[in-house]
C-alpha positions, 0 to 999 in steps of 0.5 A: 499500500502507498500514500494517496493523494486525495483533494478535500471536498470542502476546502478543495486542498490536497492532503495525503491519506497515508499508508498507516491511515489506510491500514487503520480504516481497513482494521476498522473495517471502513469501506470508504476512504476520507472525503475531508482533509484533518482540518476540515473533519476537525472543523465539521467535528466542532460544527456539530458539538456546537450544534448538539450543545445549543440544541441541548441547552435549547431544551433545558 
């Protein structure tokens, strides 16, 4: 397995999907390669957390 260069679907920058990451995905049974770079994945995760926290606080 070799490192792969993938284009992020959000920011359109190239990022490397390393051999180690590919093995991790395979071990976990993930069928799809990542579609977002690490920075966009982190930002998206934070957006979801903020959304969930805001919704939780609205119902308290």
